[in-house]
C-alpha positions in Angstrom: 125.3 12.5 -55.6 127.1 11.4 -58.7 126.8 8.0 -57.7 123.1 8.5 -57.7 123.1 10.2 -61.4 125.3 7.3 -62.9 123.2 4.6 -61.4 119.9 5.8 -62.2 121.7 6.7 -65.7 122.7 2.7 -66.2 118.7 2.4 -65.1 117.5 4.5 -67.9 120.1 3.7 -70.8 119.3 -0.1 -70.4 115.7 0.8 -69.7 114.9 0.1 -73.6 117.4 -3.5 -73.4 114.8 -6.5 -74.3 115.3 -10.1 -74.3 114.1 -12.3 -76.6 111.6 -14.1 -74.9 108.7 -16.1 -75.8 106.0 -14.0 -73.9 103.9 -12.2 -76.5 104.9 -9.1 -75.2 108.9 -9.6 -73.7 110.0 -8.2 -70.5 112.3 -5.0 -70.0 115.9 -6.2 -69.1 117.0 -3.7 -66.1 120.7 -3.9 -65.0 122.5 -2.6 -62.4 126.0 -2.4 -60.5 125.9 -3.8 -57.2 126.5 -1.8 -54.3 129.7 -0.3 -53.1 131.9 -2.6 -51.2 133.2 -2.5 -48.1 136.9 -1.3 -47.7 138.4 -4.9 -46.1 139.6 -7.3 -48.3 138.3 -10.1 -45.9 135.1 -8.9 -46.5 133.0 -9.7 -50.1 129.6 -7.9 -48.5 128.3 -4.1 -49.2 129.5 -1.4 -47.2 126.8 1.2 -45.7 126.8 3.0 -48.8 125.9 0.0 -50.4 123.1 -1.1 -48.3 121.9 2.7 -48.7 122.2 2.1 -52.6 120.0 -1.8 -51.9 117.1 0.8 -50.6 117.4 3.0 -53.1 116.8 0.2 -55.5 114.1 -1.4 -53.8 111.9 2.3 -53.9 113.0 3.1 -57.4 111.8 -0.7 -58.8 109.8 -1.6 -55.8 105.9 -2.2 -55.9 104.5 1.0 -55.8 106.8 1.9 -58.9 106.0 1.1 -62.9 109.2 -0.8 -63.3 106.9 -3.9 -62.7 109.6 -6.4 -61.8 108.8 -9.9 -61.7 112.1 -11.8 -61.5 115.6 -10.6 -60.2 119.0 -12.0 -60.5 122.3 -12.0 -59.2 125.6 -14.0 -59.9 126.0 -17.6 -57.4 127.3 -17.1 -54.1 130.3 -19.2 -53.2 130.5 -21.4 -50.2 133.1 -18.8 -48.7 129.8 -16.1 -49.1 132.7 -14.6 -51.8 130.3 -12.5 -54.2 127.1 -11.7 -52.9 127.3 -8.2 -53.1 125.2 -8.3 -56.3 122.6 -10.5 -53.8 123.2 -7.7 -50.8 121.9 -5.4 -53.6 118.5 -7.0 -54.7 117.6 -8.8 -51.8 115.3 -5.7 -50.3 113.3 -5.3 -53.1 113.2 -9.4 -53.6 111.2 -9.4 -49.6 109.7 -6.5 -50.5 107.9 -8.1 -54.2 107.8 -11.5 -52.2 110.4 -13.2 -54.9 113.4 -15.2 -54.9 116.8 -14.0 -56.6 118.3 -16.2 -58.6 121.7 -17.1 -58.0 122.0 -19.6 -60.2 124.5 -18.5 -62.7 128.3 -17.8 -61.6 129.5 -14.5 -61.7 131.6 -14.5 -65.2 128.9 -17.0 -67.0 127.3 -14.2 -69.1 125.5 -16.5 -71.6 124.4 -18.6 -68.5 122.4 -15.2 -67.2 121.3 -15.0 -71.2 119.8 -18.2 -71.6 118.0 -17.6 -68.2 116.8 -14.2 -69.2 115.8 -15.6 -72.6 113.8 -18.6 -71.5 111.9 -16.6 -68.8 108.0 -16.7 -69.8 106.6 -15.6 -66.4 104.8 -11.9 -65.5 106.9 -8.6 -65.4 110.1 -7.4 -66.1 113.8 -8.6 -64.9 116.0 -6.9 -62.7 119.9 -8.0 -63.0 122.6 -6.8 -60.6 126.2 -7.8 -61.6 129.4 -6.8 -60.8 130.6 -4.3 -63.3 133.7 -5.8 -64.9 131.3 -8.3 -66.6 127.9 -5.6 -67.6 129.6 -5.0 -71.0 130.0 -9.0 -71.8 126.1 -9.5 -70.2 124.6 -6.9 -72.3 126.4 -7.8 -75.6 125.4 -11.9 -74.6 121.9 -10.2 -74.1 122.2 -9.3 -78.0 123.2 -5.9 -77.8 126.4 -5.2 -80.2 127.0 -1.6 -78.5 126.9 -1.6 -75.2 128.0 1.2 -73.5 131.8 1.3 -71.4 131.5 0.9 -67.7 134.3 2.4 -65.6 136.9 0.6 -64.1 137.0 3.2 -61.4 134.0 2.4 -59.3 
């Protein structure tokens, strides 16, 4: 329950964060942390709770919601399949919405993400699933000077 509340808090705290886009009404950027990881150090994917979170995101941000998601980003998955938790977290939603998850930015390249968002001129809002260790830098790269602190122990 605490994890769900923490997740919803992130949604509402960041729901007003808007990118500097070239559209007449810039999209709202929603930033969520990837779902829970496996306890196996050799498995970089989600565990069962992580897949439940992915289903929750699918419900919260889905086609019947008012979030109007038109673009989804997650970090690049390397050749070994590492760094795929964020992708797995948003894939069910992307599938439902008929969108492709943009994984062109490497997980530590927050300025790449900011550039993609600033260049986005499509319909709808933006959902980003990323690793918690880069969220503060990502929010700063988007132009917000005082981002919230993200706990390391989640």
